[in-house]
C-alpha positions as CSV (number, residue, x, y, z in Angstrom):
1,M,0.0,0.0,0.0
2,Y,1.4,3.4,-1.0
3,V,1.5,6.0,1.8
4,C,0.6,9.4,0.5
5,S,3.6,11.6,0.6
6,P,4.3,14.9,-1.3
7,Q,8.0,14.0,-1.5
8,S,7.2,11.1,-3.8
9,P,3.7,11.6,-5.2
10,P,2.3,8.6,-7.2
11,A,2.0,9.2,-11.0
12,F,-1.6,7.8,-10.8
13,L,-2.8,11.0,-9.2
14,E,-2.5,12.8,-12.6
15,Q,-5.0,10.3,-14.1
16,V,-7.7,10.8,-11.5
17,K,-10.9,12.3,-13.1
18,G,-13.3,11.8,-10.1
19,V,-13.2,11.3,-6.4
20,I,-16.0,9.6,-4.3
21,F,-16.1,10.5,-0.6
22,D,-17.6,8.6,2.3
23,C,-19.3,11.0,4.7
24,D,-18.9,10.0,8.4
25,G,-15.2,9.6,9.3
26,V,-14.0,11.2,6.1
27,L,-15.8,14.5,5.3
28,V,-16.8,14.9,9.0
29,D,-15.9,13.7,12.4
30,S,-19.3,12.6,13.7
31,R,-18.6,9.8,16.1
32,D,-19.8,11.7,19.1
33,A,-22.9,12.9,17.3
34,N,-23.8,9.4,16.1
35,R,-23.4,8.1,19.7
36,M,-25.6,10.9,21.0
37,Y,-28.2,10.3,18.3
38,Y,-28.7,6.6,19.0
39,N,-28.5,7.1,22.7
40,L,-31.3,9.5,22.5
41,I,-33.4,6.9,20.7
42,R,-32.5,4.3,23.3
43,E,-33.2,6.8,26.1
44,G,-36.7,7.4,24.6
45,L,-37.4,3.7,25.0
46,G,-36.1,3.6,28.5
47,M,-33.0,1.6,27.5
48,L,-29.3,1.9,28.5
49,S,-26.7,3.7,26.3
50,I,-25.2,1.8,23.3
51,T,-22.1,-0.3,24.0
52,P,-18.6,0.5,22.4
53,E,-19.2,-2.4,19.9
54,E,-22.6,-0.9,19.0
55,E,-21.0,2.5,18.6
56,A,-18.6,1.2,16.1
57,Y,-21.4,-0.4,14.1
58,V,-23.7,2.7,14.0
59,H,-20.8,4.8,12.8
60,M,-20.8,2.8,9.5
61,H,-24.2,1.4,8.7
62,S,-27.6,2.8,7.6
63,V,-30.1,3.9,10.1
64,T,-32.3,0.9,9.3
65,E,-29.5,-1.5,9.9
66,C,-28.4,0.3,13.1
67,L,-31.9,0.3,14.7
68,A,-32.2,-3.4,13.9
69,R,-28.8,-4.0,15.6
70,I,-29.4,-1.9,18.8
71,I,-33.2,-2.2,19.3
72,P,-35.3,-5.3,20.1
73,A,-37.3,-6.4,17.0
74,D,-40.6,-5.9,18.9
75,R,-39.8,-2.3,19.7
76,L,-38.6,-1.1,16.3
77,E,-41.8,0.7,15.4
78,E,-41.7,2.5,18.7
79,A,-38.0,3.4,18.1
80,D,-38.8,4.8,14.7
81,E,-41.4,7.0,16.2
82,V,-38.9,8.3,18.7
83,R,-36.4,8.9,15.8
84,R,-38.9,10.9,13.8
85,N,-39.5,13.2,16.7
86,L,-35.8,14.0,17.1
87,N,-34.5,17.2,15.4
88,Y,-31.2,16.0,13.9
89,E,-30.0,19.6,13.4
90,D,-29.7,19.8,17.2
91,I,-26.8,17.4,16.9
92,F,-24.9,19.4,14.2
93,P,-22.9,21.3,16.9
94,Y,-21.3,17.9,17.7
95,I,-20.2,17.3,14.2
96,F,-17.0,18.8,12.8
97,L,-15.5,19.1,9.3
98,E,-12.2,17.2,8.9
99,D,-9.2,19.4,9.0
100,G,-8.0,20.6,5.6
101,L,-11.1,19.3,3.8
102,V,-12.3,22.5,2.2
103,E,-8.8,23.4,1.0
104,F,-8.5,19.9,-0.5
105,L,-11.9,20.2,-2.2
106,D,-10.8,23.5,-3.7
107,I,-7.7,21.9,-5.1
108,L,-9.7,19.1,-6.8
109,A,-12.3,21.6,-8.1
110,G,-9.6,23.7,-9.5
111,R,-8.4,20.7,-11.5
112,N,-11.9,20.0,-12.8
113,I,-12.0,16.7,-10.9
114,R,-15.5,15.5,-10.3
115,L,-16.6,15.0,-6.7
116,A,-19.4,12.9,-5.2
117,V,-20.6,11.5,-1.9
118,H,-21.5,7.9,-1.2
119,T,-22.8,7.3,2.3
120,N,-24.9,4.9,4.4
121,R,-26.7,7.9,5.9
122,T,-30.3,7.7,4.9
123,N,-31.9,11.2,4.8
124,T,-29.5,13.6,6.7
125,V,-26.5,13.9,4.3
126,E,-27.9,16.8,2.2
127,R,-28.8,18.8,5.3
128,L,-25.3,18.1,6.7
129,L,-23.5,19.2,3.5
130,R,-25.6,22.4,3.4
131,H,-24.9,23.1,7.1
132,F,-21.2,23.1,6.4
133,E,-21.7,24.9,3.1
134,I,-19.9,22.3,1.1
135,D,-22.9,20.9,-0.9
136,R,-21.8,22.9,-4.0
137,Y,-18.8,20.7,-4.4
138,F,-20.6,17.3,-4.8
139,H,-22.7,15.8,-7.6
140,P,-24.2,13.4,-7.2
141,V,-24.8,12.7,-3.5
142,V,-25.9,9.1,-3.1
143,S,-27.3,8.0,0.3
144,A,-28.6,4.7,1.5
145,G,-32.2,6.0,1.3
146,S,-31.9,6.3,-2.5
147,L,-30.6,2.8,-3.0
148,K,-32.1,-0.7,-3.0
149,R,-28.9,-2.0,-1.4
150,P,-26.6,0.2,0.8
151,K,-22.8,-0.3,1.1
152,P,-21.0,-2.5,0.7
153,D,-23.1,-3.3,-2.4
154,P,-21.6,-1.5,-5.4
155,E,-24.9,0.0,-6.5
156,G,-24.1,3.5,-5.2
157,V,-20.7,3.6,-6.8
158,H,-22.1,2.4,-10.1
159,R,-24.7,5.1,-10.0
160,I,-22.0,7.8,-9.6
161,L,-19.9,6.3,-12.4
162,D,-22.9,6.3,-14.7
163,A,-23.7,9.9,-13.9
164,W,-20.1,10.9,-14.6
165,E,-19.8,8.6,-17.6
166,L,-16.3,7.7,-16.3
167,P,-14.7,4.2,-16.0
168,G,-13.9,3.0,-12.5
169,A,-10.2,3.0,-13.1
170,S,-10.2,6.8,-13.5
171,V,-11.9,7.4,-10.2
172,A,-10.8,7.0,-6.5
173,Y,-13.0,6.2,-3.5
174,I,-11.9,7.7,-0.2
175,G,-13.2,5.8,2.9
176,D,-12.4,4.8,6.4
177,S,-14.1,1.5,6.9
178,A,-14.2,-2.1,5.7
179,L,-17.6,-1.3,4.1
180,D,-16.0,1.4,2.0
181,E,-13.2,-0.9,1.0
182,R,-15.6,-3.7,0.0
183,S,-17.8,-1.3,-2.0
184,A,-14.9,0.1,-3.9
185,L,-13.5,-3.4,-4.6
186,A,-16.9,-4.7,-5.8
187,S,-17.3,-1.7,-8.2
188,G,-13.7,-1.8,-9.6
189,V,-12.7,1.6,-8.2
190,P,-9.3,2.2,-6.6
191,F,-9.7,2.6,-2.8
192,W,-7.8,5.1,-0.7
193,S,-7.9,4.5,3.0
194,Y,-8.5,7.6,5.1
195,K,-6.8,7.5,8.6
196,N,-7.2,3.7,8.8
197,P,-3.9,2.0,7.8
198,G,-5.5,-1.4,8.7
199,L,-7.5,-1.5,5.4
200,S,-6.4,-2.9,2.1
201,A,-6.0,0.1,-0.2
202,A,-4.1,1.5,-3.2
203,M,-3.1,4.4,-1.0
204,Y,-3.2,5.4,2.7
205,V,-4.2,9.0,3.4
206,P,-3.2,10.4,6.8
207,D,-5.0,13.7,6.3
208,F,-6.4,16.0,3.6
209,A,-3.5,18.5,3.8
210,T,-1.1,15.8,2.9
211,L,-3.3,14.5,0.1
212,G,-3.7,18.0,-1.3
213,S,0.1,18.5,-1.3
214,C,0.4,15.1,-3.1
215,F,-1.9,16.3,-5.8
216,E,-0.1,19.6,-6.2
217,A,3.3,17.9,-6.2
218,A,2.1,15.3,-8.8
219,G,0.8,18.2,-11.0
220,A,4.1,20.0,-10.8
221,A,6.0,16.9,-11.7
222,G,3.7,16.3,-14.7
223,E,4.3,19.9,-15.9
224,R,8.1,19.4,-15.7
225,A,7.9,16.2,-17.6
226,S,5.9,17.8,-20.4
């Protein structure tokens, strides 16, 4: 696995025409918010807080899958009612943009690289992107609520590739979980692991500032070569 470094940027960066981003753990740090959200649902049912194992699960999966995991089957309808009465925007103060993200998006946009989001969020991702004023960067935005099969199924990635009319080999998928890794692999798109060196990936990305410097260094190298 290549470790992203501006001192030796990989040549394949010059061939990238589009980048697909996972949301939670990549665009935003939302672990505290996700824990709060599902604990509020459990609290509404008179249940204890989620366990560390459940917290790891809800950070990656769709809301339907998460509720099925943390709520007894005979109380799912009740839990859904509690969820509908929550105002998710009250949780926004506990969600933070990843450092260097906007600057990195500007670098890609300046190179006319297409940008999209593929997330297992169901119906909150558009509001989240608008809240942080980064919605203008991404098209399309594909959420679990718009798919028959959420990640790790490749349906969402294929929808993005079709919208862009690009082959998978010219696109990169940035994610932080095994679900992202499997989704990229199933769709034939190179996977870049964000802050998770334990995943199998074409490149490990420690942070967006480093990745942005890699793109700029690769562009400079390409200009010298030409």
